[in-house]
C-alpha positions in Angstrom: -40.2 66.2 -21.4 -43.0 67.4 -19.2 -44.5 64.9 -16.7 -47.2 62.6 -18.1 -50.8 63.6 -18.1 -52.5 61.0 -20.3 -52.4 57.3 -19.2 -53.5 54.3 -21.3 -53.6 50.8 -19.8 -53.7 47.9 -22.2 -56.1 45.2 -20.9 -55.3 41.8 -22.5 -57.7 38.9 -22.6 -57.9 37.2 -19.2 -56.6 40.4 -17.5 -56.0 40.4 -13.8 -58.9 42.2 -12.1 -56.5 43.3 -9.3 -54.2 44.9 -11.9 -57.1 46.7 -13.5 -58.3 48.0 -10.1 -54.8 49.1 -9.2 -54.2 51.4 -12.2 -57.8 52.7 -12.2 -57.6 53.7 -8.6 -54.0 55.1 -8.7 -54.7 57.4 -11.6 -58.2 58.5 -10.5 -58.8 61.9 -8.8 -57.6 62.0 -5.2 -58.5 65.5 -4.1 -57.0 68.9 -4.9 -53.4 67.8 -4.7 -53.9 64.9 -7.1 -56.8 65.8 -9.4 -56.4 62.7 -11.6 -55.3 62.0 -15.1 -56.7 61.5 -18.6 -57.0 57.8 -18.1 -58.3 55.1 -20.5 -58.6 51.3 -20.5 -57.7 49.9 -23.9 -58.1 46.5 -25.4 -57.5 44.8 -28.7 -60.7 46.5 -29.7 -63.4 48.5 -27.9 -66.0 46.3 -26.0 -65.7 43.8 -23.2 -62.6 41.9 -22.1 -62.7 38.7 -20.0 -60.8 38.8 -16.7 -59.2 36.2 -14.5 -62.2 36.2 -12.1 -64.8 35.6 -14.8 -66.3 39.0 -14.8 -65.8 40.9 -18.1 -64.9 44.6 -18.0 -65.7 47.2 -20.6 -62.9 49.1 -22.4 -63.6 52.3 -24.2 -60.7 52.2 -26.6 -58.9 49.8 -28.9 -55.1 49.8 -29.5 -55.5 53.3 -31.0 -55.8 54.5 -27.4 -52.1 53.7 -26.9 -51.0 56.0 -29.7 -51.2 59.3 -28.0 -50.8 58.5 -24.3 -47.8 59.9 -22.3 -47.7 56.7 -20.2 -48.6 53.3 -21.5 -49.2 50.5 -18.9 -49.3 46.9 -19.9 -51.4 44.8 -17.5 -51.0 41.1 -16.9 -53.2 38.6 -18.7 -53.8 34.9 -18.5 -52.3 34.2 -22.0 -48.9 35.6 -21.2 -47.2 32.4 -22.3 -48.5 32.8 -25.8 -47.1 35.3 -28.4 -49.0 38.5 -28.3 -50.9 39.6 -31.4 -48.7 41.5 -33.9 -51.0 44.5 -33.6 -50.3 44.8 -29.9 -46.5 44.6 -30.4 -46.7 47.2 -33.2 -48.8 49.5 -30.9 -46.3 49.3 -28.1 -43.3 49.7 -30.3 -44.9 52.8 -31.9 -45.7 54.3 -28.5 -42.1 53.7 -27.4 -40.8 55.2 -30.6 -42.6 58.4 -30.2 -41.3 58.9 -26.6 -44.0 57.5 -24.4 -43.1 56.0 -21.0 -43.9 52.3 -21.0 -44.4 50.2 -17.9 -45.7 46.7 -17.0 -46.0 44.7 -13.9 -46.4 41.1 -13.1 -46.6 38.9 -16.3 -47.3 42.0 -18.3 -43.5 42.1 -18.6 -43.7 39.2 -21.0 -45.5 41.4 -23.5 -42.8 44.1 -23.4 -40.2 41.4 -23.8 -42.0 40.0 -26.8 -42.0 43.5 -28.4 -38.2 43.6 -27.9 -38.5 46.6 -25.6 -36.7 44.9 -22.7 -33.7 43.7 -24.8 -30.5 44.7 -23.0 -32.4 46.0 -20.0 -33.0 44.8 -16.5 -36.6 43.7 -15.8 -38.6 42.0 -13.1 -41.9 40.1 -13.0 -43.8 37.9 -10.5 -41.1 35.8 -8.8 -43.0 32.6 -9.8 -42.4 33.4 -13.5 -39.0 35.0 -13.4 -37.2 31.9 -14.5 -39.6 31.5 -17.5 -39.0 35.1 -18.5 -35.3 34.6 -18.4 -35.4 31.4 -20.4 -37.8 32.6 -23.1 -36.1 36.0 -23.5 -32.4 35.6 -22.9 -31.6 39.2 -24.0 -33.4 40.4 -20.9 -31.6 40.6 -17.6 -34.2 39.3 -15.2 -33.9 40.3 -11.5 -36.4 38.0 -9.7 -36.2 39.6 -6.3 -36.8 43.3 -7.3 -40.0 45.0 -6.4 -39.7 47.2 -9.5 -37.0 48.3 -11.8 -36.8 51.7 -13.5 -34.8 51.7 -16.7 -35.7 55.3 -17.8 -38.5 55.1 -20.3 -39.2 51.4 -19.6 -40.2 50.2 -16.1 -41.3 46.8 -14.8 -42.8 45.7 -11.6 -43.3 42.5 -9.6 -46.5 40.6 -9.2 -49.9 41.4 -7.8 -49.9 44.3 -5.4 -46.4 45.4 -6.5 -48.4 47.2 -9.2 -49.2 49.8 -6.6 -45.5 50.3 -5.9 -44.6 50.7 -9.5 -47.3 53.2 -10.2 -46.5 55.2 -7.1 -42.8 55.2 -8.1 -43.6 56.6 -11.5 -45.8 59.3 -9.9 -43.1 60.2 -7.5 -40.5 60.3 -10.3 -42.5 62.4 -12.7 -44.8 64.4 -10.5 -43.0 64.5 -7.2 -43.3 63.1 -3.7 -46.2 65.3 -2.6 -48.6 63.9 -5.2 -47.4 60.3 -4.7 -47.8 60.6 -0.9 -51.2 62.1 -1.2 -52.4 59.2 -3.4 -50.8 56.6 -1.2 -52.4 58.1 2.0 -55.8 58.2 0.2 -55.5 54.4 -0.6 -54.0 53.6 2.9 -50.8 52.4 1.4 -47.1 52.7 2.4 -46.0 56.0 0.8 -42.8 54.4 -0.6 -41.1 51.0 -0.9 -37.7 51.0 -2.6 -37.5 49.1 -5.8 -34.7 46.9 -4.5 -37.0 45.6 -1.7 -37.8 42.0 -1.9 -41.0 40.9 -3.5 -42.2 38.4 -1.0 -42.6 39.8 2.5 -43.3 37.3 5.3 -45.4 39.8 7.4 -45.8 43.3 5.9 -46.0 46.0 8.5 -49.0 48.2 8.1 -48.7 52.0 8.0 -51.4 52.6 10.7 -49.4 51.1 13.6 -52.2 48.7 14.7 -50.3 45.5 14.4 -48.3 44.9 17.4 -45.2 46.5 19.0 -43.2 46.8 15.8 -45.8 48.7 13.9 -46.4 51.0 16.9 -42.7 51.8 17.0 -42.6 52.5 13.3 -45.6 54.9 13.6 -43.8 56.6 16.5 -40.6 56.9 14.4 -42.6 58.7 11.7 -43.8 61.3 14.3 -40.2 61.8 15.6 -38.3 61.9 12.3 -36.5 65.0 13.4 -34.8 63.0 16.1 -31.7 60.8 15.7 -33.7 57.5 16.0 -30.8 55.0 16.6 -31.8 51.3 16.1 -31.1 50.6 19.8 -33.8 53.1 20.8 -36.3 51.6 18.3 -35.6 48.2 19.7 -36.0 49.4 23.3 -39.4 50.8 22.4 -40.4 47.5 20.8 -39.2 45.7 23.9 -36.8 43.6 21.9 -33.0 43.2 21.8 -31.3 45.1 19.0 -30.6 41.8 17.2 -34.1 40.5 17.5 -35.5 43.8 16.4 -33.3 43.8 13.3 -34.3 40.2 12.5 -38.0 40.9 13.0 -37.8 44.2 11.0 -36.2 42.4 8.0 -38.7 39.6 8.1 -41.6 42.1 8.2 -40.4 44.7 5.7 -37.7 43.1 3.5 -35.2 45.8 4.4 -33.1 47.1 7.3 -34.1 49.7 9.9 -31.3 52.0 8.5 -32.6 51.7 4.9 -36.2 52.2 6.0 -35.3 55.4 8.0 -33.2 56.7 5.1 -36.1 56.4 2.7 -38.5 57.9 5.2 -36.2 60.9 5.7 -35.6 61.4 2.0 -39.3 61.2 1.1 -40.0 63.7 3.9 -37.3 66.0 2.5 -38.8 65.6 -1.1 -42.2 66.7 0.1 -40.9 69.7 2.0 -38.8 70.8 -0.9 -41.8 70.6 -3.2 -44.5 72.2 -1.0 -42.7 74.7 1.2 -40.1 77.5 0.9 -38.2 76.4 4.0 -34.5 76.7 3.7 -32.6 73.4 3.0 -31.0 73.7 6.5 -34.4 73.7 8.2 -35.6 70.8 6.0 -32.6 68.8 7.0 -33.3 69.4 10.6 -37.0 68.5 10.3 -36.2 65.1 8.6 -33.5 64.2 11.1 -30.2 65.1 9.3 -27.6 66.9 11.3 -26.9 69.5 8.6 -27.8 70.6 5.1 -24.5 69.1 3.9 -25.5 65.6 5.1 -28.9 65.9 3.5 -27.2 67.0 0.3 -24.8 64.1 0.3 -27.7 61.6 0.8 -29.9 63.3 -1.7 -27.3 63.3 -4.5 -26.4 59.7 -3.8 -30.0 58.4 -3.7 -31.9 60.8 -6.0 -29.2 61.9 -8.4 -29.5 65.7 -7.9 -28.9 68.1 -5.0 -31.9 69.3 -2.9 -31.9 72.8 -4.5 -31.9 71.4 -8.0 -34.8 69.0 -7.0 -36.7 72.0 -5.7 -36.3 73.9 -8.9 -37.3 70.9 -11.0 -40.6 70.4 -9.1 -41.6 74.0 -8.4 -45.3 74.4 -9.0 -45.9 76.4 -12.1 -49.5 77.5 -11.6 -51.3 74.9 -9.5 -50.9 71.8 -7.4 -50.5 69.4 -10.3 -48.5 71.6 -12.6 -44.8 70.6 -12.4 -41.8 70.8 -14.6 -39.0 68.3 -14.6 -36.6 71.1 -15.2 -33.1 70.2 -14.2 -33.8 66.6 -13.3 -31.4 64.3 -15.2 -32.6 62.9 -18.6 -34.0 59.4 -18.1 -33.4 58.3 -21.6 
């Protein structure tokens, strides 16, 4: 299937205003490299929908807006403990049946579970309500610590700002790293957080490097990605012992320095494969891998395809936003 172009977000009564803002911003135009999507907010019916902050928002479409969208997003609402209206469940089931991608974050996952769309799958939600989701929907394998989970045509994300991570992941998966990175930079967000990263970070490290020695070292690492970057060197630059650096890094980011660097290198390789004609050997050098063989091994293990197959899959057809999934593996 081609990457999604039309996006419909279901806005339930008592919708989270943050969630509405997240999806509206992510799928809005962000310049030439990310010209935006055919995006619509949908409710039970056209009109106004109350939100969790007491300010109603206007939705242009009713549930019919979900019928033709390539990507259907289910936003969290205040009444998630109650059974959704049958018309909502029917609309989501019909969208899934015709092949749409379906995603929800935070307590929006309860609506997907009520529709039976998460049966037999892994799913996540806001950590505070993960136990409730597991108890009320025992056919769903709930993973409370995951930032987001991709089960092919169904994806779920954690609470609050993790909606950004889920949306950026779907953009990266379907449209490539270049578009996802462009949008992330425009919104001053981390370009990528792995789905297995913990939901609750004690002290998230900003991308701009203005929050102490650790953030400054991470900003330096991004500028020197072509170098080996052993943890001992990063710790020295942060003026910490290696053990203290690893502990502080895990507390701040929810992952290890090795995993962070690996994702940074692979994301950089993805963008170069999509946007340049550089040989794979040169791309490997620029992102800090010793050889094309090492890059290929990591790429196959983490992305499921070799670099050249990835490049073929995301070659621009006629413009910055025209991509074909080509030889990417079928996601179900």
